[in-house]
DRENMARPA-600497 format. One line per 8 residues: their letters; for each residue x, y, z of N, C-alpha, C, O. Coordinates in nm, 4 decimals. Example, Ala and Ser with C-alpha at 12.3 -4.5 7.8 and 13.67 -1.06 7.14 Angstrom:
<sites>
AS) 1.3190:-0.5690:0.7800:1.2300:-0.4500:0.7800:1.3200:-0.3300:0.7800:1.4236:-0.3319:0.8465; 1.2850:-0.2250:0.7080:1.3670:-0.1060:0.7140:1.2900:0.0030:0.7870:1.3409:0.1138:0.8039 .
</sites>
This chain:
<sites>
MKPKSPGA) -0.3406:-3.0870:-1.0578:-0.4312:-2.9774:-1.0789:-0.3515:-2.8537:-1.1186:-0.2563:-2.8163:-1.0501; -0.3904:-2.7896:-1.2298:-0.3194:-2.6725:-1.2785:-0.3625:-2.5482:-1.2008:-0.4797:-2.5362:-1.1652; -0.2706:-2.4558:-1.1740:-0.3097:-2.3311:-1.1090:-0.3964:-2.2482:-1.2026:-0.3787:-2.2513:-1.3244; -0.4895:-2.1748:-1.1451:-0.5788:-2.0916:-1.2254:-0.5070:-1.9646:-1.2668:-0.4320:-1.9063:-1.1886; -0.5300:-1.9221:-1.3896:-0.4764:-1.7937:-1.4312:-0.5673:-1.6843:-1.3774:-0.6866:-1.7087:-1.3594; -0.5153:-1.5640:-1.3509:-0.5930:-1.4585:-1.2865:-0.7216:-1.4215:-1.3589:-0.8209:-1.3908:-1.2930; -0.7238:-1.4233:-1.4923:-0.8428:-1.3827:-1.5661:-0.9298:-1.4982:-1.6118:-1.0237:-1.4789:-1.6890; -0.8990:-1.6182:-1.5645:-0.9727:-1.7351:-1.6120:-1.1132:-1.7398:-1.5534:-1.1360:-1.7045:-1.4377 .
LPQHAAEH) -1.2072:-1.7848:-1.6378:-1.3434:-1.8052:-1.5907:-1.3498:-1.9292:-1.5033:-1.2713:-2.0222:-1.5221; -1.4419:-1.9318:-1.4083:-1.4604:-2.0549:-1.3317:-1.4958:-2.1698:-1.4270:-1.5519:-2.1471:-1.5341; -1.4630:-2.2915:-1.3875:-1.4836:-2.4074:-1.4737:-1.6275:-2.4172:-1.5216:-1.6513:-2.4422:-1.6397; -1.7252:-2.3976:-1.4310:-1.8643:-2.4103:-1.4715:-1.9028:-2.3035:-1.5737:-1.9849:-2.3302:-1.6614; -1.8463:-2.1847:-1.5648:-1.8769:-2.0792:-1.6608:-1.8166:-2.1116:-1.7968:-1.8788:-2.0879:-1.9003; -1.6954:-2.1657:-1.7962:-1.6308:-2.2019:-1.9219:-1.7099:-2.3118:-1.9931:-1.7233:-2.3089:-2.1154; -1.7620:-2.4079:-1.9179:-1.8405:-2.5142:-1.9785:-1.9668:-2.4596:-2.0418:-2.0019:-2.4987:-2.1531; -2.0361:-2.3694:-1.9726:-2.1590:-2.3134:-2.0262:-2.1312:-2.2284:-2.1485:-2.2090:-2.2307:-2.2438 .
SSRGDQPH) -2.0214:-2.1531:-2.1479:-1.9931:-2.0655:-2.2604:-1.9615:-2.1465:-2.3856:-1.9892:-2.1012:-2.4967; -1.9044:-2.2648:-2.3698:-1.8751:-2.3464:-2.4874:-2.0026:-2.4010:-2.5507:-2.0024:-2.4400:-2.6674; -2.1121:-2.4039:-2.4735:-2.2399:-2.4492:-2.5279:-2.3228:-2.3316:-2.5777:-2.4345:-2.3507:-2.6259; -2.2697:-2.2111:-2.5668:-2.3404:-2.0941:-2.6147:-2.4418:-2.0391:-2.5152:-2.5333:-1.9673:-2.5555; -2.4287:-2.0702:-2.3872:-2.5187:-2.0203:-2.2843:-2.4713:-1.8814:-2.2432:-2.4118:-1.8652:-2.1367; -2.4972:-1.7810:-2.3271:-2.4469:-1.6459:-2.3098:-2.4804:-1.5822:-2.1758:-2.3883:-1.5325:-2.1110; -2.6063:-1.5796:-2.1286:-2.6346:-1.5074:-2.0036:-2.5527:-1.5567:-1.8844:-2.5073:-1.4758:-1.8035; -2.5330:-1.6883:-1.8722:-2.4577:-1.7410:-1.7589:-2.3115:-1.6972:-1.7665:-2.2520:-1.6606:-1.6651 .
RLAARRLI) -2.2548:-1.7007:-1.8843:-2.1150:-1.6608:-1.9013:-2.0970:-1.5132:-1.8675:-1.9998:-1.4767:-1.8013; -2.1889:-1.4281:-1.9118:-2.1776:-1.2859:-1.8828:-2.1918:-1.2589:-1.7336:-2.1190:-1.1759:-1.6792; -2.2838:-1.3272:-1.6665:-2.3020:-1.3081:-1.5230:-2.1764:-1.3494:-1.4471:-2.1398:-1.2849:-1.3489; -2.1109:-1.4547:-1.4907:-1.9907:-1.5021:-1.4224:-1.8776:-1.4003:-1.4343:-1.7928:-1.3926:-1.3454; -1.8747:-1.3235:-1.5401:-1.7680:-1.2264:-1.5590:-1.8033:-1.0900:-1.5010:-1.7136:-1.0114:-1.4706; -1.9303:-1.0607:-1.4853:-1.9728:-0.9287:-1.4419:-1.9718:-0.9141:-1.2902:-1.9413:-0.8061:-1.2395; -2.0040:-1.0187:-1.2176:-2.0071:-1.0152:-1.0719:-1.8755:-1.0663:-1.0163:-1.8239:-1.1692:-1.0598; -1.8215:-0.9928:-0.9190:-1.6955:-1.0330:-0.8583:-1.7095:-1.0323:-0.7064:-1.7983:-0.9673:-0.6514 .
SLREAAEL) -1.6221:-1.1043:-0.6408:-1.6251:-1.1139:-0.4947:-1.5767:-0.9826:-0.4323:-1.5177:-0.8978:-0.4992; -1.6031:-0.9688:-0.3041:-1.5552:-0.8507:-0.2326:-1.4024:-0.8460:-0.2315:-1.3432:-0.7384:-0.2390; -1.3397:-0.9614:-0.2223:-1.1928:-0.9682:-0.2248:-1.1398:-0.9181:-0.3590:-1.0442:-0.8406:-0.3634; -1.2022:-0.9626:-0.4688:-1.1590:-0.9180:-0.6017:-1.1833:-0.7680:-0.6187:-1.1009:-0.6977:-0.6772; -1.2961:-0.7194:-0.5677:-1.3252:-0.5760:-0.5753:-1.2197:-0.4965:-0.4987:-1.1735:-0.3923:-0.5451; -1.1826:-0.5462:-0.3820:-1.0798:-0.4794:-0.3021:-0.9477:-0.4738:-0.3778:-0.8797:-0.3712:-0.3769; -0.9115:-0.5826:-0.4425:-0.7868:-0.5856:-0.5201:-0.7920:-0.4842:-0.6335:-0.6946:-0.4128:-0.6573; -0.9049:-0.4774:-0.7037:-0.9176:-0.3838:-0.8151:-0.9119:-0.2383:-0.7700:-0.8557:-0.1535:-0.8392 .
LGVSVTSV) -0.9701:-0.2099:-0.6540:-0.9713:-0.0733:-0.6024:-0.8450:-0.0382:-0.5247:-0.8188:0.0790:-0.4978; -0.7670:-0.1395:-0.4887:-0.6454:-0.1155:-0.4120:-0.6737:-0.0818:-0.2667:-0.6005:-0.0049:-0.2044; -0.7810:-0.1401:-0.2129:-0.8189:-0.1174:-0.0733:-0.8396:-0.2520:-0.0054:-0.8267:-0.3568:-0.0687; -0.8715:-0.2489:0.1233:-0.8966:-0.3729:0.1961:-1.0392:-0.4217:0.1729:-1.1252:-0.3459:0.1282; -1.0631:-0.5481:0.2033:-1.1976:-0.6045:0.1943:-1.2898:-0.5302:0.2910:-1.4068:-0.5077:0.2600; -1.2381:-0.4921:0.4072:-1.3173:-0.4169:0.5037:-1.3639:-0.2842:0.4442:-1.4774:-0.2426:0.4672; -1.2786:-0.2187:0.3692:-1.3167:-0.0924:0.3049:-1.4283:-0.1135:0.2036:-1.5195:-0.0315:0.1930; -1.4213:-0.2228:0.1298:-1.5277:-0.2547:0.0333:-1.6576:-0.2820:0.1082:-1.7640:-0.2362:0.0664 .
RRLVWAGR) -1.6498:-0.3563:0.2183:-1.7704:-0.3815:0.2994:-1.8300:-0.2505:0.3507:-1.9521:-0.2353:0.3547; -1.7452:-0.1569:0.3894:-1.7950:-0.0266:0.4370:-1.8677:0.0485:0.3252:-1.9701:0.1124:0.3495; -1.8153:0.0408:0.2038:-1.8836:0.1033:0.0896:-2.0221:0.0425:0.0695:-2.1187:0.1131:0.0405; -2.0303:-0.0902:0.0853:-2.1588:-0.1598:0.0714:-2.2528:-0.1164:0.1832:-2.3676:-0.0804:0.1574; -2.2044:-0.1198:0.3078:-2.2883:-0.0833:0.4234:-2.3372:0.0606:0.4150:-2.4490:0.0911:0.4565; -2.2531:0.1495:0.3612:-2.2900:0.2905:0.3501:-2.3852:0.3165:0.2330:-2.4369:0.4272:0.2180; -2.4079:0.2149:0.1508:-2.4986:0.2316:0.0373:-2.4330:0.2918:-0.0856:-2.5016:0.3235:-0.1827; -2.3021:0.3082:-0.0833:-2.2302:0.3643:-0.1992:-2.2010:0.2603:-0.3050:-2.1825:0.2944:-0.4219 .
LPAVRLTR) -2.1965:0.1337:-0.2662:-2.1676:0.0247:-0.3584:-2.2759:-0.0827:-0.3437:-2.2785:-0.1545:-0.2437; -2.3643:-0.0939:-0.4417:-2.4675:-0.1970:-0.4332:-2.4045:-0.3363:-0.4357:-2.3052:-0.3598:-0.5045; -2.4632:-0.4261:-0.3608:-2.4128:-0.5637:-0.3558:-2.5231:-0.6595:-0.3978:-2.6421:-0.6319:-0.3820; -2.4799:-0.7725:-0.4515:-2.5716:-0.8785:-0.4939:-2.5423:-0.9987:-0.4069:-2.4277:-1.0426:-0.3975; -2.6443:-1.0520:-0.3438:-2.6256:-1.1716:-0.2616:-2.6888:-1.2888:-0.3355:-2.8107:-1.2963:-0.3507; -2.6046:-1.3787:-0.3805:-2.6495:-1.5027:-0.4427:-2.6096:-1.6144:-0.3481:-2.4910:-1.6372:-0.3240; -2.7078:-1.6832:-0.2952:-2.6863:-1.7822:-0.1895:-2.6140:-1.7136:-0.0741:-2.6642:-1.6144:-0.0213; -2.4990:-1.7630:-0.0344:-2.4268:-1.7040:0.0788:-2.3177:-1.6071:0.0349:-2.2559:-1.5413:0.1186 .
RVQVDLHD) -2.2938:-1.5978:-0.0949:-2.1866:-1.5115:-0.1449:-2.2364:-1.3707:-0.1710:-2.3410:-1.3514:-0.2329; -2.1621:-1.2734:-0.1242:-2.1904:-1.1337:-0.1549:-2.0952:-1.0943:-0.2667:-1.9739:-1.1130:-0.2569; -2.1525:-1.0393:-0.3728:-2.0715:-0.9994:-0.4874:-2.1092:-0.8590:-0.5298:-2.2157:-0.8085:-0.4943; -2.0215:-0.7966:-0.6054:-2.0493:-0.6635:-0.6582:-2.0363:-0.6661:-0.8100:-1.9648:-0.7480:-0.8679; -2.1079:-0.5739:-0.8712:-2.1113:-0.5626:-1.0169:-1.9945:-0.4744:-1.0616:-1.9708:-0.3682:-1.0040; -1.9234:-0.5179:-1.1624:-1.8113:-0.4392:-1.2141:-1.8556:-0.3008:-1.2608:-1.7796:-0.2046:-1.2503; -1.9775:-0.2903:-1.3121:-2.0284:-0.1601:-1.3565:-2.0396:-0.0627:-1.2385:-2.0138:0.0568:-1.2533; -2.0781:-0.1145:-1.1222:-2.0877:-0.0290:-1.0032:-1.9495:0.0152:-0.9560:-1.9332:0.1274:-0.9080 .
LDRIIQQE) -1.8503:-0.0721:-0.9694:-1.7122:-0.0321:-0.9359:-1.6652:0.0784:-1.0294:-1.6020:0.1746:-0.9856; -1.6957:0.0648:-1.1576:-1.6592:0.1682:-1.2547:-1.7249:0.3012:-1.2185:-1.6625:0.4067:-1.2295; -1.8510:0.2959:-1.1755:-1.9242:0.4175:-1.1379:-1.8554:0.4878:-1.0203:-1.8378:0.6096:-1.0215; -1.8169:0.4100:-0.9195:-1.7487:0.4681:-0.8034:-1.6163:0.5315:-0.8444:-1.5822:0.6400:-0.7973; -1.5427:0.4653:-0.9307:-1.4149:0.5192:-0.9775:-1.4378:0.6514:-1.0505:-1.3652:0.7481:-1.0275; -1.5377:0.6560:-1.1379:-1.5678:0.7788:-1.2121:-1.6097:0.8911:-1.1181:-1.5689:1.0057:-1.1370; -1.6906:0.8600:-1.0170:-1.7332:0.9615:-0.9206:-1.6132:1.0196:-0.8467:-1.6054:1.1408:-0.8264; -1.5211:0.9350:-0.8070:-1.4038:0.9819:-0.7333:-1.3118:1.0642:-0.8225:-1.2439:1.1547:-0.7741 .
KHGGV) -1.3086:1.0344:-0.9518:-1.2281:1.1139:-1.0455:-1.2811:1.2561:-1.0541:-1.2055:1.3507:-1.0764; -1.4116:1.2697:-1.0363:-1.4763:1.4004:-1.0467:-1.4981:1.4632:-0.9097:-1.5918:1.5411:-0.8917; -1.4142:1.4310:-0.8145:-1.4205:1.4938:-0.6834:-1.5315:1.4446:-0.5937:-1.5779:1.5186:-0.5070; -1.5761:1.3190:-0.6128:-1.6770:1.2626:-0.5249:-1.8176:1.3113:-0.5527:-1.9053:1.2988:-0.4672; -1.8410:1.3667:-0.6710:-1.9739:1.4168:-0.7080:-2.0689:1.3023:-0.7277:-2.1859:1.3239:-0.7592 .
</sites>
């Protein structure tokens, strides 16, 4: 089994994208786990959970997985650049 590259799509997403199933491929790239969000923000997973609990970071629950939208992470970053406005 080959190790996954950091930016690689999950296998099921790659299969769908090769068939031209655009919405599924975009959803797979747009939603990320709390762990991935923490890595991108340079904080702990607990800190990301606190942002979700405080209502500052909307979360999407699909089945048992809690995920966040990359657009919402970008919004938080932009707000913090402008002094938390």
